[in-house]
DRENDO-1510 file (C-alpha; in Angstrom, 1 decimal, always signed):
<recs>
REC; n; res; u; v; w
REC; 1; MET; +25.3; +57.2; -14.8 .
REC; 2; GLU; +23.7; +54.2; -13.1 .
REC; 3; GLU; +23.2; +50.5; -15.2 .
REC; 4; ASN; +20.3; +50.7; -17.3 .
REC; 5; GLU; +19.4; +54.2; -16.6 .
REC; 6; SER; +18.4; +56.3; -19.9 .
REC; 7; ILE; +20.2; +59.5; -20.8 .
REC; 8; GLN; +17.2; +61.8; -20.2 .
REC; 9; THR; +17.2; +60.4; -16.8 .
REC; 10; MET; +20.7; +61.0; -16.4 .
REC; 11; PHE; +20.4; +64.8; -17.5 .
REC; 12; GLY; +17.6; +65.1; -15.5 .
REC; 13; ARG; +19.5; +64.4; -12.3 .
REC; 14; PHE; +22.2; +66.4; -13.6 .
REC; 15; GLN; +20.1; +69.4; -14.1 .
REC; 16; THR; +18.8; +68.9; -10.5 .
REC; 17; ILE; +22.5; +68.9; -9.3 .
REC; 18; ILE; +23.0; +72.1; -11.3 .
REC; 19; ASN; +19.6; +73.9; -10.5 .
REC; 20; GLU; +20.8; +73.3; -6.4 .
REC; 21; LEU; +24.2; +74.6; -7.0 .
REC; 22; SER; +22.7; +78.0; -8.6 .
REC; 23; PHE; +20.6; +78.3; -5.9 .
REC; 24; LEU; +23.6; +77.7; -3.2 .
REC; 25; GLY; +25.4; +80.5; -5.5 .
REC; 26; ARG; +27.3; +78.5; -7.1 .
REC; 27; THR; +27.5; +78.8; -11.1 .
REC; 28; TYR; +29.0; +77.3; -14.0 .
REC; 29; ASP; +29.3; +77.9; -17.6 .
REC; 30; ASN; +28.3; +75.6; -20.2 .
REC; 31; PHE; +31.5; +74.8; -21.1 .
REC; 32; ASP; +32.1; +73.2; -17.5 .
REC; 33; HIS; +28.3; +71.7; -17.8 .
REC; 34; VAL; +28.8; +70.1; -21.2 .
REC; 35; ASP; +32.4; +69.0; -20.2 .
REC; 36; LYS; +31.2; +67.1; -16.7 .
REC; 37; PHE; +27.9; +65.6; -18.5 .
REC; 38; LEU; +30.2; +64.0; -20.8 .
REC; 39; ARG; +32.9; +62.7; -18.3 .
REC; 40; SER; +29.9; +60.9; -16.6 .
REC; 41; LEU; +28.5; +58.9; -19.6 .
REC; 42; PRO; +29.8; +55.2; -19.3 .
REC; 43; ARG; +32.9; +53.9; -21.9 .
REC; 44; LYS; +30.6; +52.8; -24.2 .
REC; 45; TRP; +29.5; +56.0; -25.0 .
REC; 46; ARG; +33.3; +57.1; -25.5 .
REC; 47; PRO; +32.6; +57.0; -29.6 .
REC; 48; GLN; +30.0; +59.7; -29.4 .
REC; 49; VAL; +31.9; +61.6; -26.9 .
REC; 50; THR; +34.8; +62.1; -29.2 .
REC; 51; ALA; +32.7; +62.3; -32.0 .
REC; 52; LEU; +31.1; +65.5; -30.5 .
</recs>
């Protein structure tokens, strides 16, 4: 996540990457999507990630 980037913008970029990988034949399950997304959040989001 880039500094001062909203979660919506980050998720949009993430979805674009996932869609492009799918187009190339590389698919992942939802668990992998969620895991990668949560791990990419900045440290200040750790309490929310832990709660999930």
